[in-house]
RONUKE-283519 format. One record per atom (N, C-alpha, C): residue number from 1; x, y, z. Coordinates in nm, 3 decimals. Example, Ala and Ser with C-alpha at 12.3 -4.5 7.8 and 13.67 -1.06 7.14 Angstrom:
2
<rec><seq>1</seq><X>1.319</X><Y>-0.569</Y><Z>0.780</Z></rec>
<rec><seq>1</seq><X>1.230</X><Y>-0.450</Y><Z>0.780</Z></rec>
<rec><seq>1</seq><X>1.320</X><Y>-0.330</Y><Z>0.780</Z></rec>
<rec><seq>2</seq><X>1.285</X><Y>-0.225</Y><Z>0.708</Z></rec>
<rec><seq>2</seq><X>1.367</X><Y>-0.106</Y><Z>0.714</Z></rec>
<rec><seq>2</seq><X>1.290</X><Y>0.003</Y><Z>0.787</Z></rec>
//
This chain:
35
<rec><seq>1</seq><X>0.092</X><Y>-0.123</Y><Z>0.001</Z></rec>
<rec><seq>1</seq><X>-0.001</X><Y>-0.013</Y><Z>-0.016</Z></rec>
<rec><seq>1</seq><X>0.097</X><Y>0.128</Y><Z>-0.005</Z></rec>
<rec><seq>2</seq><X>0.179</X><Y>0.116</Y><Z>0.077</Z></rec>
<rec><seq>2</seq><X>0.279</X><Y>0.219</Y><Z>0.075</Z></rec>
<rec><seq>2</seq><X>0.326</X><Y>0.267</Y><Z>-0.066</Z></rec>
<rec><seq>3</seq><X>0.366</X><Y>0.179</Y><Z>-0.122</Z></rec>
<rec><seq>3</seq><X>0.426</X><Y>0.183</Y><Z>-0.281</Z></rec>
<rec><seq>3</seq><X>0.312</X><Y>0.255</Y><Z>-0.358</Z></rec>
<rec><seq>4</seq><X>0.187</X><Y>0.239</Y><Z>-0.330</Z></rec>
<rec><seq>4</seq><X>0.067</X><Y>0.301</Y><Z>-0.423</Z></rec>
<rec><seq>4</seq><X>0.080</X><Y>0.451</Y><Z>-0.395</Z></rec>
<rec><seq>5</seq><X>0.112</X><Y>0.490</Y><Z>-0.275</Z></rec>
<rec><seq>5</seq><X>0.127</X><Y>0.637</Y><Z>-0.224</Z></rec>
<rec><seq>5</seq><X>0.259</X><Y>0.701</Y><Z>-0.261</Z></rec>
<rec><seq>6</seq><X>0.356</X><Y>0.609</Y><Z>-0.312</Z></rec>
<rec><seq>6</seq><X>0.494</X><Y>0.682</Y><Z>-0.348</Z></rec>
<rec><seq>6</seq><X>0.585</X><Y>0.680</Y><Z>-0.234</Z></rec>
<rec><seq>7</seq><X>0.546</X><Y>0.613</Y><Z>-0.111</Z></rec>
<rec><seq>7</seq><X>0.637</X><Y>0.621</Y><Z>-0.018</Z></rec>
<rec><seq>7</seq><X>0.758</X><Y>0.530</Y><Z>-0.011</Z></rec>
<rec><seq>8</seq><X>0.857</X><Y>0.548</Y><Z>-0.078</Z></rec>
<rec><seq>8</seq><X>0.965</X><Y>0.469</Y><Z>-0.096</Z></rec>
<rec><seq>8</seq><X>1.035</X><Y>0.446</Y><Z>0.061</Z></rec>
<rec><seq>9</seq><X>1.012</X><Y>0.532</Y><Z>0.133</Z></rec>
<rec><seq>9</seq><X>1.088</X><Y>0.542</Y><Z>0.258</Z></rec>
<rec><seq>9</seq><X>1.000</X><Y>0.474</Y><Z>0.379</Z></rec>
<rec><seq>10</seq><X>0.897</X><Y>0.415</Y><Z>0.358</Z></rec>
<rec><seq>10</seq><X>0.808</X><Y>0.384</Y><Z>0.431</Z></rec>
<rec><seq>10</seq><X>0.864</X><Y>0.244</Y><Z>0.507</Z></rec>
<rec><seq>11</seq><X>0.862</X><Y>0.232</Y><Z>0.652</Z></rec>
<rec><seq>11</seq><X>0.911</X><Y>0.110</Y><Z>0.704</Z></rec>
<rec><seq>11</seq><X>0.774</X><Y>0.069</Y><Z>0.801</Z></rec>
<rec><seq>12</seq><X>0.784</X><Y>-0.041</Y><Z>0.845</Z></rec>
<rec><seq>12</seq><X>0.673</X><Y>-0.088</Y><Z>0.934</Z></rec>
<rec><seq>12</seq><X>0.707</X><Y>-0.017</Y><Z>1.093</Z></rec>
<rec><seq>13</seq><X>0.808</X><Y>0.047</Y><Z>1.121</Z></rec>
<rec><seq>13</seq><X>0.835</X><Y>0.098</Y><Z>1.227</Z></rec>
<rec><seq>13</seq><X>0.761</X><Y>0.233</Y><Z>1.226</Z></rec>
<rec><seq>14</seq><X>0.698</X><Y>0.299</Y><Z>1.126</Z></rec>
<rec><seq>14</seq><X>0.649</X><Y>0.439</Y><Z>1.132</Z></rec>
<rec><seq>14</seq><X>0.547</X><Y>0.438</Y><Z>1.225</Z></rec>
<rec><seq>15</seq><X>0.527</X><Y>0.532</Y><Z>1.286</Z></rec>
<rec><seq>15</seq><X>0.433</X><Y>0.571</Y><Z>1.379</Z></rec>
<rec><seq>15</seq><X>0.306</X><Y>0.584</Y><Z>1.318</Z></rec>
<rec><seq>16</seq><X>0.195</X><Y>0.566</Y><Z>1.389</Z></rec>
<rec><seq>16</seq><X>0.052</X><Y>0.582</Y><Z>1.317</Z></rec>
<rec><seq>16</seq><X>0.025</X><Y>0.743</Y><Z>1.314</Z></rec>
<rec><seq>17</seq><X>0.055</X><Y>0.835</Y><Z>1.405</Z></rec>
<rec><seq>17</seq><X>0.072</X><Y>0.967</Y><Z>1.369</Z></rec>
<rec><seq>17</seq><X>0.153</X><Y>1.013</Y><Z>1.236</Z></rec>
<rec><seq>18</seq><X>0.252</X><Y>0.972</Y><Z>1.226</Z></rec>
<rec><seq>18</seq><X>0.335</X><Y>1.006</Y><Z>1.103</Z></rec>
<rec><seq>18</seq><X>0.250</X><Y>0.950</Y><Z>0.977</Z></rec>
<rec><seq>19</seq><X>0.190</X><Y>0.840</Y><Z>0.976</Z></rec>
<rec><seq>19</seq><X>0.121</X><Y>0.782</Y><Z>0.871</Z></rec>
<rec><seq>19</seq><X>0.004</X><Y>0.886</Y><Z>0.849</Z></rec>
<rec><seq>20</seq><X>-0.066</X><Y>0.916</Y><Z>0.951</Z></rec>
<rec><seq>20</seq><X>-0.177</X><Y>0.972</Y><Z>0.928</Z></rec>
<rec><seq>20</seq><X>-0.158</X><Y>1.124</Y><Z>0.855</Z></rec>
<rec><seq>21</seq><X>-0.026</X><Y>1.177</Y><Z>0.924</Z></rec>
<rec><seq>21</seq><X>0.002</X><Y>1.323</Y><Z>0.876</Z></rec>
<rec><seq>21</seq><X>0.037</X><Y>1.326</Y><Z>0.714</Z></rec>
<rec><seq>22</seq><X>0.116</X><Y>1.199</Y><Z>0.693</Z></rec>
<rec><seq>22</seq><X>0.126</X><Y>1.193</Y><Z>0.548</Z></rec>
<rec><seq>22</seq><X>0.006</X><Y>1.163</Y><Z>0.468</Z></rec>
<rec><seq>23</seq><X>-0.081</X><Y>1.100</Y><Z>0.518</Z></rec>
<rec><seq>23</seq><X>-0.216</X><Y>1.078</Y><Z>0.438</Z></rec>
<rec><seq>23</seq><X>-0.273</X><Y>1.205</Y><Z>0.428</Z></rec>
<rec><seq>24</seq><X>-0.292</X><Y>1.273</Y><Z>0.518</Z></rec>
<rec><seq>24</seq><X>-0.366</X><Y>1.398</Y><Z>0.519</Z></rec>
<rec><seq>24</seq><X>-0.298</X><Y>1.520</Y><Z>0.416</Z></rec>
<rec><seq>25</seq><X>-0.168</X><Y>1.531</Y><Z>0.439</Z></rec>
<rec><seq>25</seq><X>-0.074</X><Y>1.595</Y><Z>0.334</Z></rec>
<rec><seq>25</seq><X>-0.103</X><Y>1.547</Y><Z>0.172</Z></rec>
<rec><seq>26</seq><X>-0.110</X><Y>1.420</Y><Z>0.153</Z></rec>
<rec><seq>26</seq><X>-0.149</X><Y>1.386</Y><Z>0.033</Z></rec>
<rec><seq>26</seq><X>-0.283</X><Y>1.398</Y><Z>-0.014</Z></rec>
<rec><seq>27</seq><X>-0.390</X><Y>1.392</Y><Z>0.079</Z></rec>
<rec><seq>27</seq><X>-0.526</X><Y>1.415</Y><Z>0.025</Z></rec>
<rec><seq>27</seq><X>-0.534</X><Y>1.541</Y><Z>0.009</Z></rec>
<rec><seq>28</seq><X>-0.477</X><Y>1.660</Y><Z>0.096</Z></rec>
<rec><seq>28</seq><X>-0.483</X><Y>1.786</Y><Z>0.074</Z></rec>
<rec><seq>28</seq><X>-0.440</X><Y>1.828</Y><Z>-0.070</Z></rec>
<rec><seq>29</seq><X>-0.302</X><Y>1.781</Y><Z>-0.087</Z></rec>
<rec><seq>29</seq><X>-0.233</X><Y>1.808</Y><Z>-0.227</Z></rec>
<rec><seq>29</seq><X>-0.350</X><Y>1.755</Y><Z>-0.340</Z></rec>
<rec><seq>30</seq><X>-0.371</X><Y>1.629</Y><Z>-0.337</Z></rec>
<rec><seq>30</seq><X>-0.473</X><Y>1.584</Y><Z>-0.428</Z></rec>
<rec><seq>30</seq><X>-0.614</X><Y>1.675</Y><Z>-0.445</Z></rec>
<rec><seq>31</seq><X>-0.662</X><Y>1.716</Y><Z>-0.356</Z></rec>
<rec><seq>31</seq><X>-0.796</X><Y>1.797</Y><Z>-0.326</Z></rec>
<rec><seq>31</seq><X>-0.752</X><Y>1.932</Y><Z>-0.422</Z></rec>
<rec><seq>32</seq><X>-0.637</X><Y>1.977</Y><Z>-0.383</Z></rec>
<rec><seq>32</seq><X>-0.604</X><Y>2.104</Y><Z>-0.444</Z></rec>
<rec><seq>32</seq><X>-0.573</X><Y>2.104</Y><Z>-0.616</Z></rec>
<rec><seq>33</seq><X>-0.528</X><Y>1.973</Y><Z>-0.641</Z></rec>
<rec><seq>33</seq><X>-0.498</X><Y>1.954</Y><Z>-0.751</Z></rec>
<rec><seq>33</seq><X>-0.614</X><Y>1.957</Y><Z>-0.864</Z></rec>
<rec><seq>34</seq><X>-0.714</X><Y>1.909</Y><Z>-0.796</Z></rec>
<rec><seq>34</seq><X>-0.854</X><Y>1.889</Y><Z>-0.875</Z></rec>
<rec><seq>34</seq><X>-0.922</X><Y>2.043</Y><Z>-0.907</Z></rec>
<rec><seq>35</seq><X>-0.894</X><Y>2.147</Y><Z>-0.827</Z></rec>
<rec><seq>35</seq><X>-0.955</X><Y>2.267</Y><Z>-0.854</Z></rec>
<rec><seq>35</seq><X>-0.912</X><Y>2.361</Y><Z>-0.962</Z></rec>
//
């Protein structure tokens, strides 16, 4: 799943807050691209 998001630096040791922060940033970026 991390590869689908382009996260080449993903490791299973990543914290949940870091993953959530990355997902939020990605969603915000994608939503602004559609405008």
